N, C-alpha and C positions, 0 to 999 in steps of 0.2 A: 504493500500500500504506500501511496505517496503521502506527503505531508498533510494535505487537506483531508484525505480519507482517514488518516489516523486521528486527526483532531475531531472530526465528525463522529468517529466511532467512540472516542473517549467521552464526548458529550452525551452520547447515547447510553453508555454502560457504567460510567463512573459517577460517584458522588464527589464532587470537587470541594476542596477546602481552600484552595489558592486560585487567584487570578493568574493564569499562565501566559507566558509569551508565546507567540505563534511559531515556535521552533520545535522540531522533533529531533533531539540529539540521538546520534547513532553510535559513535565511538569516540575515543579520545586517547591521547598519549601525552604524558607529562601534564603541562598546564593547558594544552590545546585540546579542543573538541571539534567534531564535525557533525553537521546535521544530515538529514536524509537526502538533502539536495546537494551535498558536497561542499557547503559553505564552511569556512574555517573560522573559529572563534578562540579567544583566550578566555579560559574559565576563571573569572574574577571572584566567583562565589565559592569555589572549592567545595562544591556540594553543600553549601551553607555551612562552611567552616569545619566540615568533618572529613574532607578528603585531603588530608595534609600531605600525602605522598603523591598527589596528582593521579593521573589516569594510567592504568596498565603498567604500574611499576613492576619490573620483572620479579623482584623478590616477593612482593605481595602476591602477584599472580601465582608464583610457584608454591607459596605457602598455602594459599586458598585451594589450589588444585590438589595439592598433596592431602589436605584435610578432607576435601570433598570425596576423594577416592577412598577414604577410610570411613568417615562418618559425616553426614550432613547436619544432623541434629540429634541431640539426646535430651531427654527430660531431666529436670533438675532433681528428680528423685535418685539420680545416679551421680557419682563423681565423674569428672572428666579432666584429663591431664592438661590440655591447653589452657583451660581457665585457671587452674592452679598455678601453672608456670607463669602465666601473665601476672597474676596477683603477686607472686614472689618477686617479679621484676619491678612492678609498679609501686608497691608499698614502700620500699626503701627511698623512693623519691618523694615521699610524703611524710607527714608527721603522724599518720594514723596507724592503728594496729590491725585493722581488718578492712576488707573491701566488700561492697555490695554491687553486683551487676544489675543494672536496670535496662529495661527494654526500650525506654524512651525518655526524653527530657521530662515529660509529665510524671512518669513513674519515679524518676530521680527526685523531682521536686516534692512529690508526695512523701517520699522517704525522709527528705530533709525537714519537711514540716513536722512530721511525726516525731523525729528525733528532737527538734527544737522544743516542741510542746512537752515532751517527756522530760527533757533535761532541765528546763526552766520552771516547769510546773505552772506556766502561764497559759492563757487561753486566747490571747489576741496576737495577730501578726499584722505588721504594717506593710502595705503594698503601694505601688505607684499607679496613678491613673495612666491609661493608655498602655499599660504593660501587658505582656502575654506570658502565661506560665504553663499552659497546657489545656487539653480538651477533656480531661476527666472532671467529674463534678467538683472535687476538692480544688484542683488547680484552676478550674474555670471560675470558682468563687474568688480566687486570688487574682485573677486576670482583671485588668483595669479597663475593659471595654464593655460598657453597659449593654450594647446591642448584642454581644455574644451571650450575655447572661439572661436577657429578658425572657426567652422561652422557658427557662428552667428555674425562675425565681423561687417558686414554692419548694423546690427540692435542694437548693444550694446550701451547703454548710455555712454556718455563721462564724464570726470571729476575725474577719479580715477588715482592717481599717484602711481606707484609701486616702492617700495624700497626693498632691501634685508632685510630679517628678522633680527631684533636685531642690525641693522647697524645704530648707532646713527648719524654718520656723514652724511649718506645718507638722513636721516630724516631732519637734519639741512638744507641741500641743497634744499630739496623739499619744506621746509617751506620758505626759503629765496628767492625763485625764484620770488615772487611777491613783494619783498622788504617790506613786512609787519613785518618782524622780524629783530631785531638788536641784534648782539652778541658782547658783550663787557665784558672783564675781566671774561670770563667763565660764564657770565650771559646772559640769553635770554629774550628779551623784545619784546612785541608787540610794533610796532613803535609808535602808538598813545600814549601809556602810557610813553614810554621813552621820547618822545618829550614833553609831558605834564609835567612830573616831572622836566625836564631840564628847562622848561619855568617858572614853579612855583618857582624853586630855584633862577633863575635869577631875578625875580621880588621881591622876598623876600629880597635877598641880596642887590639889588639896593636901596630899601627903607631903609634898615638898614644902608647903607653906606652914605645916603644923610645927609647933615648937618642939625642940628636942626635949623629951621628958626623962631621959636617962643619960648618965655620963659615967659609964663604967670605964675604969682605967684598965687598959689591956697590957700595959708595960710589963707587969709582973708575970702575967700569963705567957707573953712572948719570950721573956727572958728564960722562963722555966722550960718552955718547949724547945727553944734553941739549944739549951744545955742538954736536955734529955735526948733529943733526936739528932743532935749535932747538925743542925740546919741554921740558916741565916735568912730571915725575912728581909727583903729590901724595903725601901721607904714606901714605894707604891703599894706593896702587899700589906704593910702595916696600916697604911691609910685606908685600904679597902676593908681590912678587918675592923678598924675603928668605926668607919662609916656604917658598915653592916650591923654592928652591935648597937650603935647609938642613934643613927639617923632613921627617919621614917621611911625614906626610900634611898636605895643605892643601886646603881647600875655598874656592874663589873664586866669589862670586856677585855679580850686578849686572845691571841692565837694559841695553838696547842703548846703545851709545855711551859706556859707562863705562870702557872700556879693557881689557876682558878679553883680547881678542886681542893687544893691545900687550904685556900682561903675559906671556902665554904665549910670545910671540916673544922677549921679554927673557930669560925663564928659559932657553929653549932656547939662546940665544946665550951666556949665562953658562956653562951646562953644557959647551958645546963649546969655547969660547975661553978660559974661565978655569979651569974644572975639568978641561979636556982630555979630556972624554968623546968617544968616537966616536959618530957619528950612529946607528950600530946599537945603541948602548946605551940609546937613547931610543925609546920607543914612543908615537906620537901616534895617539890613537884617537877615534872618534866613532860614534854609533849608525847614521848614514846615510852613503851614498856622497857626497852633496853636502857634508855637514858635514866629512867627512874630506878632501875635495878643498880646501875652504876652509882647513883647518888646514895642508895642504901648501903652498898658495900663500902663506900668511902667514909660515911659518917657513922655507921653503926645503928642508925635509927630508921624507922619505916619511911618509905617513899612511895609515891603514887603517880600515876598519870593524871594529867589535869582533868581528863574526861571522867575518870573514876572518882576523883576527889569531888567533882561537882555533881555527880550522880546523873550522868548523861543517859537519856533514854533514846536508843537508836531508832525506835519506831516513830516517835514524835519529833525527834531531833530537838529535844528540850532538856533542860537541866533541873534537877530537883532543888538545888540551892540557887538562890537569886538574892536580890537586894532586900526582899521581904523575909527570907529565911536563910541568911548566910551561915557559913561555917564559922566556928569560934576561935580558931588559932590566932595567937598574937603575932607570930612571926611567919611570914610566907617566903620561902626561898625557891625560886624557879630557875632551873637550868635549861640550857639549849633554847634560849628565848628567840634566837633568829628563826626558829622553825614555827613559831606561833603566829597564826594569822589573826586578822582583825577581829572577826566574830568570836574566836575562842578567847582572845584577850579581854574582850568586852564581857564575856560570860564569866571569866575568872574574877574580874573586878566586882561584878555583881554577886559573886559567890563568897567573897571574903568580907570581914567586918571593915567598916570605913576607917577605923583607927589602927588597922593591922600594919605592922612594919613590913615593908616589901623589899626584897633583894632580887634583882634580875641579873642573871649571869648568861653570857653567851659570847660567841665569836662574831664580831661585827662583820668580818670579811667572808663568812660562809654564805652558802646559798640562802636566799630568802625562803619563806614558807611556800609550800606547794599551792595553798589557797591564797586568797586575796590579802594584800597588806604587806608591810615591811616594818613591823613594830619596832624592833631593836634599832634598826638604822634610823628611823624617823626620830626616835627618842634621843639618840646620841647626836644626830645632826642638828637638833634644835639648839643644843648648847645651853640649855636652860636648867637642866637637872644635874644632880651630882653623879658624875661618871668617872670611874677610875679606869684608865687605859693601861693595862699591863703590857710591857714590851720586852722584858728580859726573859730569855728561855732558860728553864731549869730542869725540865723533866727528864730528858734523856742523858745518858752518860756521855762523858767526853769521847769523842771519836765517832759518835753516831751521826749519820748524814741525813736521815729522813726529814727531820725538822729543818735543817739547814736548806734542804731542797724546797720544802714548803715555803719558806720565807723568800727564797730566791724566785720562786714562781710568783708569789704575791707581789714582789718588787720588780718583776720582769728582768731579773738578772740572768741574762743568757750567757752561758760560758761552756767550755768543754766539759766541765764537771757534770753537766746534765747527762752525759753519755758515757762517763767513766765508771767502771765497776767499783763499788765500795763494799764494806763488810755487810751492810744492811740494805744495799740498793743495787739493782741491776737494770740496765736498759738493753733490751734485745731488739736489734734492728730487723724489721720484717715488713714485707708488703702485705697488702690486704688478703691475698690468697693463702699465705703461709702462716699468718698470725695464730690461727687456731691450733696448728700443729706445734708451734713453739710453746703456746700456753699449755698444751697437753704434756709436753716434755717437762716443763717446769713443775707442773702438778705431780707428775710421776716421781720426780726427784724429791719433792717435798714429802710425799707419802713414804718413800724409802727412808727419809730422815726421821720419820715418826709423826709428821704432821697429820692431823685429821681434818675433816671438813669443818670442824668447830673452830679451828685456828686459821684456816685458809678461806679467804673470801675474794671472789672475782667481782670487779666492779666495771660496769660499762655504761655509756650514755644512752644507748639505744636498745630496743627489744628486737627489732627486725634487722635484717642484713646478715651476711655470712658470719661476721664476728659479733652479732648481736646477742643479747641475753638469752633469747629462746634457744638458739643453736648451741651456745656455750653450755647451757644447762643439760642438754641431751648428752653432750660429750662428757661433761663432768660427772653426771650420774653414773656412767659406766666405769669411771675411774674410782669414785668414792664408794659407790654402792651398786656393784654389778648384779645382774640377775642371778638368782640362786634358787634351788629347790626348796630351801628352808624359808624363803621370803615370799609372802603373797604379794601379788601385784594386780593392778587394774589399769584400764585405759579411760581417761577422762579428757574429752575434747581432743582426741587423737594423741594425747600425751600419756606416757606410761608412768604411773606412780607405784612405788613398791615400799614395803616396810623398811624402816631405817632411813628413808629419804629425808634430806634436808629441805624444808619448805618455808615459804614466806607468807605471812598473813597479809591480806590485801585490804581489809576493812576493819573498822573499829567494832568490837563486839564486847561491850562492857558487861553483859550478862555472864560471859564466860571469862572475864578478865584477860582478854587478849585483844591486841590493838594493831592497827595498820603499821607494818614494818617489823613486827615481832618475828623472830626466827624459831622454828620448832622442828621436831623430828617425828615422822610417822611411826607410831608405836605398834599399831595394830590395824589390820584391815579385816573387817568382819563381813563375810560373804554368806548369803543364805544357803540353805541345804542344797538347793538345785544348782548352785554356783553360777547363776545367771544374773541375779539381782544383788547389787551391792547395798548392804544395809547401813554400814557405818564405817567411818575412818576415824581413828583416835590419834590425835597429835599431841605430843608432849612439849610444852613450852616451859622449860626449866622447872619441871615438877608439877606444872599445872596441866592436867590432862583435859583436852577439849574434844568433845564428841561431835563429829560432822556427819549429818545425814545428807543424802544426795542433793537436796536443794541448797546445801551450803558448800558443795564442792567447788563452786566458783570463787570462794573466799580465800583460796590459797593457790600458790604455784610453787615450782621448784625454787630453792633459795641458794643453790651453789653459786650462781651468778645473779647479781641484783643491780639495780640502778644506783648511781651515785646519790641521787635524791633520797632513795630508800635507806641508804647507809648513814645518813646524817644522824648524829646522836649516838653512833656506835663506833667501836674500835675493834680491830682484829689483829692478831699476831702477824699474819702475813696477808698482804693485799697484792693482787695481780690485776693490772689495768691494761686492756687493749687500747691503744691510741693510734688508729689507722686512718688513712685518707678518706675512707668511706664514712667516717664519723665527723669529718671536718666541719660540717655545718652545725654540729652540736657541741663542738669544743670551744670553750672560752675560759678565761682566767680563773674565775671563781669556781667553776665546775672542776677543773683540773686540781686546783688548790684543795678543794673539799675532798676529792678522792684520795689525794696523796696523804692528807692528814688523818685518814682512817687507819693507816698502818702504824702499828706499835713497834714491831721488831724487824720486819722485813718487807721490802717493797720491790716489785718487779713490774716494769713497764715494757710492754711489747708493742712495737709498731714502727711508724715512720717518723724519723727525726724532724722532718719538715712539718708534719701534722702536729707533733708535740710542741714545737716552737710556735706554730700558728695558734694553738690553743692558749699558750702562755701569753702571747701578745694580743690576743683577741679581747678587746675591752667591751664585749657585748654586755650590756646592762639590761636587766629586766626592768624596763622603764615603767614602773608602776605609778599610776596617777593617784598617789595617796596624798592626804592633806594633814595628817596627824602632826607632822613637823611644824607646818604653818599655824595650825590651831594652837600648839603650845607656845610658839613665839608670839603670836597675837595676844594670847592670854596675859603674858607678862609685859607687853608693850601698851596695852590699853589702860 
């Protein structure tokens, strides 16, 4: 058929959705196409932006032909290799964990809308007039053409708010209608964060302005401790101890090895032995279970996670203690404050008495909290509150290099020392393809020396990719906990778990006293008599046995390799870090510094020297738009 005959036939048999050009395209090559009449064109549309390789690209033709000769289509009730291989290649180029294949833009938009509604818990979505989002009922409701909607008005889903395209003021009004947004000084706040930062500021400044109601001399205590333990406190450490005992609020910051833990222990001892406080009058808190355990081991008195202390209810995301029913401790000491987000700090202030003395301890230079806020940084940067900055390294013995490396990284001191073997440090040069093999050999040698997976921790910045956390965990499981007839094992989400496996808790579970970031070991896998249904997995967290039913299996994953963010608040005898080119976009100074400072006795870095240097020099800042610092400054300037 010629061009006119084809156009007439389509008009007769097709339901059209587009106004078409009177051209019937026949074939193409590269960016050029030819119609039925032999006219040549340049394809400026690229198939409406989806035909990125042009027409008849030989590699694409061969790939399609090869697949058609095998299978043209399979139902999604089956697995298929090409889809999996494509996902493996695509995901490392994104920051996502998983992929969802959609059949159309409309289906993709529906998926995005559902994810947004589920994640935010909100019910309204702002769309632009004259927009087009798809032909399904949901995406048609989001589409900004009233003429498209008119025949289906009675059936369209609700919850879409239309505004003119690129009209910022209209968007502001649409957001403000439910009073969840506050606009002040050309800044836009979610109400809950605005109110939280205001409240934190008020409580911090209230404590700072309270008169000192105790003046305990610490000189005698310090003299005795220096004699008994053959140590010497420097002037900053003495200042920190004095402030912590006598002032209403004290912030102590410093890098690893500067004596933060020593100071906390000294303060606790003075409060108990000199001030005659009961242990129950002191609350030792940290954002993670491992950090709170470290506090308890250091001081000899009970410590808790902040969530447990406040009586967090995971189902309602509320706390049992608040400003109307606070806890009664007189002294509150909080460690690893850099990890605390805005809403948790607000909850903490609401859960303690207004006249409680507060000591905040943390490393200013570590990564900020995973959730919103940068509490420690904002408090210190305000320069309005009593801050003791510790800068002298004491912790490690003379000749140890790990802490020196950490401070070199922090200060961007690039030298040959970064790559020279030391007693406690080793850099292994490797490309991306071979890094896993080198890590495997390092772990094998460590096992031969008597190291277990309790002492060895692999830290990486990404889950996906060849040297990502997921692949490393598979390899490490076979080294630390190989398959055995004596160990039961199961498959969860295509991952094999077996008894004695090292695992990482992924969510807070206050009912069972286990929290996000806690590391445990699978103690028992209970399988039903027919051996088909998994009834229960028991995981041991330092003596706390937690029972997991199938609906809770998503709450943990292997913990042989974990992210650097998850490792915050923890230390390990031996740390192994892959630093390869494929991680480059994730490497920056604070991340590398935080990973290095997790190692107590031995550190091994495997990777590319250029990637390592890039990470050290990369000043990426998590540019969080917080206002706590300004609130504190304004409080004292008004």
